[in-house]
N, C-alpha and C positions, 0 to 999 in steps of 0.2 A: 354583238357583232356591228362592223361595220358595213357601211352600204355597200355593195358591190357596184351600184352604178349610182356615184357621186356625179352630184348636178354641176354644170360648169359654173367656174365662176370667173367673173371679171378680168383676175390675176394671175388666168392662166389661157394660153392659147383654146380657140373653139375646134376640139377633135380635126387636131390637125391630120393624126393618122386615117381618121375615118373618113373626114374630107379629100384627104388624098386618094384613097382608096376607088371614091365613090367618082370623084373625078377622072380619075386613067381608065373608068370600068363607060364613061361616058363617051371616049375616045371611039371606042368600037359598036357602042350601041346601036340598033335601027328604030326606025321609027316605027314600025310594024306594031302591031300588039301582040303581047305574051306576059311571063311573069317572069317578078326578081324577086332576089331574093339575099340578103344582107346577109352576111355570115360573120362571126367573132374569130380572133384567135385562136380558137380551136376548131375553127370551121364549123359549128355548129350554128343551126339557122335563128338568127336572130327576129329574124320579119320576112313574112312572105307578103308579096301584093303584086295586085294586076294593074295593066296599063290598055289602054287603047294604043298609045304611043309609047315604048317602052323610054325612048331616049326623055321625051318633052316630063316622060310623070319621075324619070330617077333624076332630074336634072333639078327638079323642087326641092330636094335634100341637099342640095348647095344652097339654101336660101335660109340659114340656120334660125334667123329674127322671125320668121314666117312659120316657121313649125311648132308645137305647141311643145311642152317640157319632154313630156313622153316620149317621141319621135326622137331630139335634140338627145338622150341621155344614149337613144338607140343608135345616132349615127354616130357617137362619142366611142364606143365599143363595136362598131363596125371595123373589118378589116380586107373582107374581098363580099363582090359583088357574083352572084352568077344569073344567068337568064335565059330562060326557053320562048322561044318566038311559039304563034299559034296562029290559025286561018284567022279567027276571028276574035271582039272583047269577049263576047260569050262563052269561047271554048277557055279564053284566059281565067274566066271567072267561075269555070267550073276545075280545072287544075289547081286555082288557088284554093279553093275549099277544098281538093283531094290533100294538095300538101299540106293544109294548116293543120288538118287531123292526124296527118300523118310524122310530122316534124313537133308539132308544137311549140313555135318561138312563144317567148318571153313576150312580145310586145305585139302581139295579136290577140283578137278576139277567140278565145278557145273554145269549143266544145268541149269538155272533158266528160266525154259518157265513152266510156269504151266494149258496151255490152252490146249481145245482137239481137231483134227481134224475132220475137217466136211468130211462127205462120202455120196454119192449118195445109195440111198435105192429104190431097186424096191420092192412090196409087189406081192408075189403069191399066198394068200389066198383068193383072189378075181377075180370073172372074167373076170373081167375088172382091169388089177394093173396099180397099182397109183406108179410115178417119183418124187420122193422127194429129201431133203436136211435133212441130219439126223446127229446128235450127239450124244454121248452117248453109253448105251451097245447095242449090236445085240440080236435079238430076232430071233426066230424061224418063216421060212413062208415068208421068203424074202434073195434075193440077196443084195450085198452090192458090192460098186466099190471106190475104194479110195487108200489112203488118198490124199485129195488135201490139198492144203499148205495152203489157206484161204477162208473165205465166198464168198466171189468177185469170188474165178475159178470157185468153185464149183454150182455160182450162175451162172456163163458165160457156162457152160456145161451141164446146167439145162434147158436156155433158147433153147440152140441148140438144145436140145432131143426133144424140143414142138416144133420147128421149123421143124426140119428134120419127125420127126414121129408121132408128133401130140397125143403124149399119156398125159394121165391127170395128173394132180398134184394136186386136190383138195381131201380133205378129207371125209372118206367112207362115213360120216353125211349129207356133203353137194351132194355129189354124188348123196344118196338116197334121197333127198329130190327135188332134179331136175325137173322144170315142162318144164322150155326152155333152150337153148343152153347160156352160159353164152360170156361174154366178149373175153375170150380167145379164142373161136370157131370163133367169128365175126370178127379178127387179124390173125385167121389163126395158132393158136397154140397150139389146142387141137380138136381129131376129133369127140366131143361130144359124148361119149358111154352113157350117162346119160340120153340121151332121143333117144335113138336108131339109134344116126345119122349112125354110120358103125355099122355095123355086129361081132359078136364076132369071128367069125373065120378069118377074116380082122384086127379086132382089133389086137387078139393073132402074125399073121404075123408082122405087124410092132413092137410089143413085141421083137419078137424073130431077128426084125434088130437092133432093139433099144442093144438087148445085142449081137450081133457081133457085131456092129459099139463101143461099151462100150469093147468089149474083143480084138480089134485091128482090125479090119477085115472091115477097110476104102474102100482100094481100091477095093476087091471084090464086095463090098456093093452098089458102084459107077458104076462098073460096070451093076452093075444087074440092078439098079434102071434106067441105059442108055438103054440098051434094053427094060426095059417094057417102057419107054416111046416112043423110037422108034415104037414099036410095035403097040402102043395105038394111034399114028397121022397116023401111016399106016390103022386102023380102022376107023378113023374120029372122033375120042375119044379126040377134043380136048381138053377140060377142065379138065381130068384125064392126059392130056399130059402134061401141065402146071403147075399142082399139081406137078407131078413127077419135071418137070422142077426145080421151088423154091425148093425142096428136095434136090436135087442134089447141086443147088448152095449155099443152106444150109449148107452141107457137104463142101461143098468146100471153105466158106468161115470161115468154123475150122479148117480144115489145113492149111490154111494161116495166121490164128492168133497167130497163137504160133511161140513164142518170137526165140525161138530153136527147135532144132529137133534131133533126134536121127534115121536116117532110118537104119532098121534091129534090133531096136532093141524094145521090146514089154514094159517091165517091168525093168528098173533101177533109180536110185537115182544117182542124181551129187552131190557130199560134197566137197563143198572148203573150205580153210580156210585162214584168213588172217590176220596176227599181225599188231600191228603199236601203239606202246609207250606205250606196257606194255599190250593192251587191244587186246581180242580174238573176232573174228565175224567170224561165219562159214553160209555160203547159201549153201541151199539146193533146187536143182529143182527136183522133182515129176516126172516122166514118168509112166506111165499105161496107159494097151492098146495101144501102139506107140505114145502117147497125151504128151502135159505137163500139168501136172495138178498144174503147179505155181508154184512159188519160195516164201522161210521163211529166213528169217535173224534169226540167234541165237547169244544171246551175252551170253560169259561165264563167272564164276567168276571163279578166279586162281590167284595164288601169280605173281608178278607184270612180274620177272626176271626169275625164276628159272625154268619152266616148256617152252621147246620147242615146235614147230608145231608138230614133229610126236605124243608125249604125250597127248598133248590137245585133237589133233583129235582122238586119240584112245580111249579116256576117253569120247569124245563126242559119236561117233558111240557106243558107249555100251548102255548110256544112251538113245540117241534118239531109239534106238529099243526096247530099254525096255516094252513102251506101244504101239508100232508099226508093225505090219508083216513087217521084213524086204524080200528086192524083189530079186530076183535070182542075180542081178547085181548093186554093190556098184562102184561108181567110183568116186576116191579121187585124191586131189590136191598134196598131202602128203602120204607117206606110214606110216600109222598109229602104233605105238610100238604095239608090238606080234602080228602082222597081222592076222599068222595064227592061235592062237590061238582066236582071235577076231573070223576070219572066222567060224573056228571049234563051237565058239559059238553059231554065227548067224546063223548055218546050224542047229543048235542042235533046236533053238526056233522055226524056221522055219519050222522044216521037210523035209528039201531040203536043196540041194547045194546052199551056197550062197558063189559068188563070189567077194573080194576086190580087185579093179584095177586098178592102176596109169596110166592112158594112156598117150601115150607120141607123137601119130601124128593122122593125121584124124580127122572126124566128131565127135568123143569122147574128142580130145585134144581141139577144138575148142569151144564146149559144157564145158569142164572144163575151159578154159579162159575164157569163158564168166561170167562164175558161180564166177571167180575169179574175175573177174570186178565188178560184184555186191556186194560182199564182201568187198571188198576195199572201194567201193564208201557208204556202209553201215556203215561203221566205221567212214569214215570220216565223213559223217553225222551227226552220235553221237556224235564225239566228236567236232564238229563243234557248235550243242547243248549245250554240258557241256558249254562250254566255254560262250557262251552267258549266261546259268546259271551262270554262276562263276562270270559274269559282273554284273549281278543283284543284287544278294548273297553281292558283293561288292559294291553295292551301298545303299541295306540295309544297310550294317552296316556303312558305310559315315553318314547314315540320325537320322540312331539311335544314333550312337556315338558308339560301338561295337569295342574292341579290336582289331578283326579280323572276315572277313564273315563267316556266320555261317555257321556250318556244320548239322545242324539239328534245323528246326523252326516250332515251336507246334503251330496249331489255336485254339481255343475251342469255341463251341458253343453249344445251345440248343437248345431242340423243346419240344410243347406239345400244346394241346387245354386244356385250362378249370382245368389244372391239369390232363389230362390224359394221358398216355402213353408216360410221361417225360422223356425223356433221355438229357444227356448229349454225347457230342462225341470231337473226336480229332483228326487233321490232322495232320499229317507230311512231309514235304518237306524237301528237301536238294541240294546238288550241280546236282545230278542225276533225278531230279524232285519231281515228289509225291511221298510217301514212301508209297505206299498202305498198305505194311503187318506192317506197325507200328500202323495203324490206329486202333482208339477204340471205342468202346461205353459204355456207362452206363447209367443202367437203372436206373433210381433214387429212392431208398430204402428209403427214409426218409419220414417227411411230405408231402402231398402233394403241390405242388407251386403253387393251391390255389383248393379251395374245390369245387365239381362238383355242377353245380344248385341245391337247393332245391327248395321245394316250399314256393311260398311266397317272400318278397322283394330279387332283387338280393344281395348277400354281397356285403361290399365295397373291393375292391380289395386292396393283402397285399403285399406292399410296396417291402419287403425283399424277395420274392418267390425266383427273380433270385440269389438274392444274396447266397440264401441259395442251390443251387442247384450248382452253381459256387463252392462252399464250400465243399459240396458232393463229385464233380467230383476229385478237386484238393486234397482232403484230401485222394480218394483213389488211384489215379493218380502217385502223387508226394512220400504217404505214402507207397506205395508198391516200388515204386524206390528205397526210403531209405532203405526199409528192404532188398532189395534184394541185391544193391549195393551202401553202404553207404560211401562206398571212393569215390564215384562217377567218375571209372577206365574206364567204360566202356560206350559203344556207346547211348547208350539210352535216355542218359539227354542234353536238350534243351539246345540250346547256345541262343535261343530267343524265349518268350513266346508273343501270339497275341492273346489277345478276343476283343468279340463284344460289345462296349461302350464306355461310354465317361470318365469323371474324377470319378464320384460313382463309375463304377463297376472298375475300376485300383484303387482307394483307396482301397475298398472292397478284392482285388486280393492280394494287396501287404498287406495287413494283416492277411492273411487266412497261406499264403506263410511263413509271416514272425512266425508264432504258429509253425507251420513244421519245421522250420530250415530250410527253402530254403530263404535266402533271397537276394542272389546274382546271381541270374537269370534275365537278363534282360525282362520286362515286358513292354509291349505298350498296352494300350486300342484305340481299331478304332472304331470311332463314324461315323454314316452316316449325309452327310452333313445336310442341308437345304430342305423340301420337300426330305429326301431319293435320291438326285439326288446322281448319281455315278458321281466321277470326284470331288466329294466337300469333303469328306471326313476327318476327321480331328483325328491326331494320339496324342493321350496323353502319357508323360512318364515323369513319378518321377523326378522332381528337374528341369523340362524344361518348356517352355511355349507350347501351344497347336500347332502344325503347320497342316500348308496344303500344301499339293504338287502342283506344276503346271498340270493344267487338260491333259496335254500329255505327261507328264511323265513316262520312261520304267518304273520304279520300282513303281511307282502309278499303273502300271497296272497290276503290279504283285501282288502286296499285295492284287490289288484288287481278283485278280485271286485266290488267298491263303484265302481269306474273301469266296469266292463264293463256293468253293469248301468244305470249314468246313457247310456253310450252306445247299448245297445240300447233305452233309451226313447226316446230321441231320435232314430233312427234309425227307431224305428218311428211316433213322433209327424207326424216330417214325412212320413212315405208316406202315412199316413193324410192329414195336409192337403194333399201330392202331390194323390191319388186325387181329392181332392173338387175339386179345382182343375180339374181335367181333363175334370171332365163340367160345368163351367161353359163359356160360350161368351159372346164380345163382344158378342153380341146381347142380352145381360144388364146391361150396360151402357146401353142406350139407353132414355131413360125412355119410359114408358108403353110399353114392350113387354113385355106379361106370357108367361106357357107357351104357351096358346093360340096365340095370335098370331106367338110364337118357332117352331111348329112349322109353322104357315103358310108362315114363308118358307123355312124351312130345307127343306122339301118342294117348292116352289117354284126355289128357288135354287139347291141338294144341297147348302151349306154356307154358315159365317159368312163366308166368304172370300168368297164369290159375291153374298150381300145387301152386302158392304162397294164390292164394282166394281160394283155394279150402278146404273145411270146412272135419274135420277128418274121419266123417263119409264117403266122396266121397272117398278120399283117401286109406281109409279099402276097399271098396267095390273095386276098380282101381283094372284091373287083373295085379297078380304077383306082388302085394306089401298086406304084412303080415300087422296084426295090431303093431307089434313091429316098422315096417318101418314107417308105417304112424305117430304113435306116434314121430319119431325122425324127420320125415320131419317137420311135425305139427307143432313141439316145438322149430325147426330151426328158422322157418317165424313166428312164433307167443309166442316168450318166455314168455309173462309173462299171456297167455292165461289161463293154468293151465290142467288137463287134459280133460278136457271135457267129450263128451258123450261116456268115453271108458267102456266098458265093462271089467274088468281085471279078473271076475272071470275064 
């Protein structure tokens, strides 16, 4: 495919439209700090930047000879510019990070991570507070600790809290319905407050100790428990002493299980960057309350050659803390670009001082080296996986006689039950694996693939149903692609299309694509083998006899994974659509019947069927239903019944 962003050449004028758009905007730009957005012809953000002076910063883009190639291409595509002024440059930096994460402009360094972070939550609106894992928005009446790098990390801490402090993790509804202790009490992970095996005062003491633990008070807590254990032993309370001993062992295990620790540091993040072959990986270790809350690798999208470690790390930190509260101390492997400004912005966001520090020696430097090693290993694994993926795609090209390994493979499937909730889906994959953001689902809008069963003999199956579904999906998918990108210059066009089926499906798909004018995309039909055995699939391609691959062939496994992923996505999409359909009622189709009126009808008649079978007089006598609405409802279900016994006078 051709490059969607061709570089300028001496024979062409230097981005006349882009320069003109920027020069027009310059006439009205203020000297105040703020954020600017470069937009393309569609209005999509190409680049988001912050500035101490908007007018001076944007004016720099008119000096094309001083810009790197990446920004020259950005100017070439620019058609308009939008700005937002802020009170300070620090506020502009925070707004810039937020917009970059939300808009994901092509010419920015983008943190491609849309996963939320797990936290620990302790409810405080219950006599016996619950400790649990939490994601999403915070609510009042609860305390939170985190973030944790992963669900595994928070589960480890939750298990430790159960062992050491015996706090309940069950929901309030379960707590209220218990009549005897659950299994967690039997394995000594809960004090069973649900059946009063612990007093309210003793449970409150456990809660205070747990909060002290989560706040970093492990040493003092251990000393306190040790003193209580000795006291219990002196009083010959051996069962209580043994329980305290087990809790002390649990605390010791928690301390020894951390891979790296920072003595004397309560809350901090260790952020290490490693770059290799034009790719960047940032490894982050989260420390809260003196404990290691786990680590997480982040891979960034950016130009391969132009951005150095300082610029990449600065952009990463601003986006990382866009939706996370920054800790008081951030340890970094490289001094980020505009570090003082970044520290000021994070302090503004946190409401207290935030320090960005590059350690040179001691335990902090050792922790940084450990994080940097993790970053290097993560990027090496990713590159190795990419190399293996490249080998598989090269094998696909060899088997199907493609001119080059495909950059984008699309697989299509559909799912329905007797014609209901019919969906077609498309998944995509490439050198980096499955392209989840490119997945598409298509609710079938045309005639149902099969009629719902009606009273009487079952109708004969309609052989063209799946073909009709495929036609609609292809028309919508490729029709839109032709409309948006008729020159096929973008990256959204597939290099290979795989459909589920045999020679018949292949012939129908080729005919549909030919009618759309898309007859140059390689098309393969993947048919299940005899008895639907995996490993005995037949592959059909135009102009070639069908083939089977060796049962243990790596490329066969890859193609099976693609087919299974499409099938999984189709089934999941169908189930979601079916669930939505199940909560619908035939009353939803009655004109003028809203949610409140529907609730009254269902409460009075018991079901939608009861409403459908009700006489006009019964509808008129229903509470909240007047004569006009009753006639409308009765007429909807009995269109040929006439006005019935209605007094129009």
